[in-house]
N, C-alpha and C positions, 0 to 999 in steps of 0.2 A: 627421852629428853633430846632436844635438838641443839646443835652448836652452830652459831653463825660467825663467819669470818669475812671481813672485808679487806681486799687487797687493792692497792693502787699501782697502775703501770703508766710510766711516762711515755710521751710521744716518741722519744728517741729509742726507748726499749722496744716499743711496738714496731718501729721502723726497722730496727736491727733484726728482730725476729722474722719480719716479713721478707727481708732481703735473704736471710738464710733459707726461708721456705721456697725461694725461687729455684734453688738447686734441687730440692726434693720434688718440686713440681715437674721439672723436666724429667726426673727419674721416674715418677709415676706415669707420665705420658709415654715414656719409652717402654715401661713394663706393660702398659695397656695395649700399645700397638703390637708388641710381641704376643701377648695373650690373645688378642682378637685374631691375629693372623694364624697362630697355632690352632685356635679353636675351629676355624673354618676347615683347616686340613684334617683335624681330628674328626670333625663331623662328616666330611666327605668320605674319608677312609673307612670310618665305622659303618656308614650307610652302604658303601660298596661291598664291604665284607658281609654284612647282613643280607644284602640282596643276593650275593653269591651263595651264601649258606642256605637261604630259602629255596634257591633253585636246585641245590644238590641234596638236601636232607631226604633221608629215607625213613619212613615210619615203619617200625618193626614191632614184633611181639616181645615183651620182656621175658617171657617164659622160655623161649628157645633162642639160641645164638646161631646165626647163619654165617659161616665162614666166608661166604661170597661178599659180605658187607665189611670184611676186614679193611680197615683204613678209611672207611667211608664215614660221613657225617650221618648219624642215626638219631632217631627220636623214638621214645617209648614212654609209656606210663605204667605204673604198677605200685604195689605195696612195698614200701621200704622196710626192711627187717634188719635187726641187729641183735646179737647176743649180749652186747655191752650193757652194763648197768653203770650209768654215770653217777659218781658219788663225790660229794664235797665233804671231805673228811673233817673239815673244821667245824661243821654243824650237823653232821650225820644225815644230811639230805641226799637221798639217792632215788633214782628212778630209771626205768628202761626208757631211753630217750635218744633221739638223734643229736640234740644239742641241749645243754643246760647252762643257764647264765645266772651268775650271782651279781647283784648290784648293791653296793654298800653306800649308805648315806650317813653323814655326820651332822650333828646339830651345831650350828655355828653362828657367829655374828655376821650380819650382812650390812655393809655401809652403803647408804644412798645419798647422793648429793644433788642439789638443785642450785644452779648459778644464774645470776642476772647481772648483766654488764651495762653500765651507763657511761656514755661518752661525755667528756668535759671539754669546755672551751680551751683550746690549746693542744688538743689531740690526745690527751691522757684519758685513762679509763679507770673507773672504780668497779670492781667485781665483788658482788656479795654472794657468798656460797653458804648454803645451809646444809649441814650434815645431820642425817638421822640414822638411827641404828635399830635393827630388828633381828630377832633370832629365827632361824629357819633351817630346814634340812637341805643339805647340798651334797651332790654326788662327787664333787671335787673339793679339794682343800682351798679355803678362802684365805688368802694371805692378809693377815691383819696388821703386818708391820708397817704398812703405808697408810693405815687409817689415821684420820685426823686426831682421834682420841684412842690411839693405840694402847696406851697403858691401861685403860679401863675396859677395853674391848679386845681381849686377846683370844685368838683361836689356836687350837693345837696345830703343830707344824707337820704332823704325820698322823696316820690312822693305823689302827691295829690290824685291820683286814682290808684287803684290796678287792677290786672287781675281778671276776674270774669267769671264763667261758670254757666249758668242757664239750668236746666233740667226739661222737662215737666213732669207733673203728669197726672194720669188718661189716660195713653196711652193704646190703645187697638188695637188688630189685630183680627178682626172678633169676635169670642166668647171668646177670651182670653185677659186678662189684663196683661200688661207688668209692672214689678216692676221698681221703680226708679233706683235700682242698676243695672238692666239689661240695661236700657237706658244709664246709665253712661258708660257702656262698648262699646257703639256704636261709631264707628269712621267713618270719611268721611266728615269732615267739608269742606264747600265751602265759598268763600268770600260773604258777604252780601252787596248788593248795598244800600247805604244810600241816603236819600233824604233830601232836605232842610225843607220839611214839618215836618219831625221828630223833627228837632231842633226848629222849629217855635212854637211847642207846649210847650216849656220850658218857664219859667219866663223870662221876658225881660232882666233883669240884667245878667242872666246866658247866654242868647243868645249873649250878647256883648263880652263874654269871648271866644266864640267858632267860628270857621270858618271851613266850609266843603270844602275840596279840593279833588276831585275825590271820593274815598271811605275812606278817612281819615278825622277824626275830629281833628283839631288842637286847643289846649287850651292855651289861653293867649300868642299867638304868633303874634307879630306885622307884620312880613313878613315871610310867609311860605316858600318862596324860599331862605331865609337867616335866618334860625332859630338860636336862642341863647341858651347858656347853661342853662338847666333847663326847656326848652320848652317841651311840651307833645303832643303826637299824639296818637289817638286811632283808632283801626280798629276792625271790627266785622266779625265773621264767623258763619255759620249756617248749621244745618242739618234739612231740611224741611221734613214734613210728606211724606212718600213714601213707596214703597214696601220693606219689610225687611224679612229676614229668621231667624228663631229661633230654637234652640235646648235646651230644658230644661225639668224639671220634671213637669208633670201636677199635680197640687194641687188645686182641685176645678176649679174655672175659672181663677186662677192665675198661675204663673210659678215660680218654685223654682229651685235652683241648685240640680242636681242629684248626689248623693254620690255613688261612685263605691266601689268595694270590698276592695280596698287598701286605702280607705279613701279620695281619691281625688274627686274633684267636677267637674261636667261638666255643663256649662252654656254658650251658645254662641248666639251671635246676629250679623248679618251682613246686610249691605245694598244690595238690589237686590233680585232676585228670584234665590236662590241657593239650590241645592239638598243636602241631608244629607251627601252623599258621598263626594261632593265637600267641604263641611264645615269641615268634619273630615280630609280630605286630607290636607286642608290648616292648620289645627291645628297641624297635624303631621309635616308638613314642618316648621312651626313656632317653634315647639319643637326642631327640628334638628338644626335650625339656632341658637337658644338660647344655645344649647349644645356646638356648636363649638365656639360661642363667649365667653362663660364662660371657655371653655378649653383654648382658646387663652389668656384670661385674667389671668387664673391661671398659665399658662406656662410663661407668661411675668413676673408676680410677682416673680416666682421662679428664672428666669434668673437674674432679678435685685437683688434679694437676694444673689445669688452666686457672682455676680459682687461686691456687697458691702462687702461681707466677704473676697474675694480675692483681693479687691482693695487696701489693705494695702501693698501688694507685689510690685506693680509698683511704689508706692510712696517711699518705702524704697530704691528702685533702682534708683529713679529719681535724685539722687545726680549727676549722669551722665545722662543727658536728654535722649539721644538716647537709652540707656540701659533700662530706665524706660518705654519708648514707646514700645520697643520690648517685655518686660515682660507684659505690658498692653495688647498688642495684644494676647499674650499667654493666659492671664487670661480670655479674651473674648472667646477664643476657648474652654478652659477648662470649663468655666461657661456654655457655650452652650451644651457641651457634658454631663455635670452633669445634666443639666435641662432635656435633652432628656431622660436620663436614669431614673432619679427619677420620672419625671412626667409619664413616661410610666409604671413604676412599680406601682405607685399610682393608675392609671386608671385600670391596670390589677387587682390589689387587690380589687378595687371597683367592677369590673366585677365579681370576684369570689363570692362577697357577693350578688350583685344585679342581675347578669346575669350568674349564675353558669353554665348553660348548654352551652351558647355561649362561655364562657371562656374555659371550658373543651374541647369544640370542636376545638377551635383555638389552644389550647395546644396540642391536639391530632394531628392536621395537622402539627404543628411545630415539634413534636416528630417524626412523620412519615418522615418529610423532613430530619431530622438529621440522621435517620436510613438509608434512601436511599443514602444520601451523603456519609455516612461511608462505605456502601457497594461498592459504585462506587470507592471510594478512595482505598479500599482493592483490588478490581479488577485491578485498574490501577497500584498499587504497584507490584502485582503478574505478570502483563504483562511485567514489566521491570526487 
């Protein structure tokens, strides 16, 4: 069942809120400038460290350790072994693994809202919001205290079991021991197939609370096909012992992060037999992706900031609704233009600091282009 609520906001209330938003707009722009500037430095430093690492790395055999490589950045591939048996004592799930992860989901109410705002003559607005509710599994606790219908849609405020990740110790690849921190960076989980025998090892009383359905353990659920609010289900993922590829600094028979000239560290581990070139190429690609994502985030924050600052103008004009909408469209265009200009200047200034050669090269090409255009324009004017 859906609930619909209509609220009215006066012109003065809207104006007051927009004036307050001006402060937050300037704050967002400041944050975006700092983020964009920092991101360019992070990108340049990371790239330089990876470039340095790629030029220094030495590929070695994992089966023997050469003391001549002590302190050097080395690369090798080999079968990761561990005597560890990772066990989640809560449910009797255990396996020989590099990593074991437990994910807990709880059946809860989910609130969804859909709002439509209509401007009125005089600058006020009527907002009609429709609230709908559904039941679904969620990995996090959904706070129902702020629901519009909180009394009839209550979720538990805590859960009996939490997520957990277990990491193997004493992991070795040939003659080298992998640190726990290195194993923590390993990705590539796959679902773990659970068996009834695992649950049968639990105390009888605990067994009565649990039911295994497929690869899911349901806790205190009377009917798994029709769960109730507060019911819990658990699934497991695993990374089994297998071939891994590692890049790190050789320190005795262990591996440590390698510190580059600019203070960055290099420590990589991936599943499979991968060459050093492949691993560094992947790291460079990841760095580029992170760069553009952070550029996008910084640019978006700046755009929102300018919209908040200029947002007072369409509200002032909204005494006549269509005039307010026209000015609102104009502020969007102006905000976009200011964002492009300021974000570009910020990135350019960061390049002058972190990439002076590239920046000067681009400026040189730009200046050359201006000179050529001016000469062409002069010739054209003389021709007429």
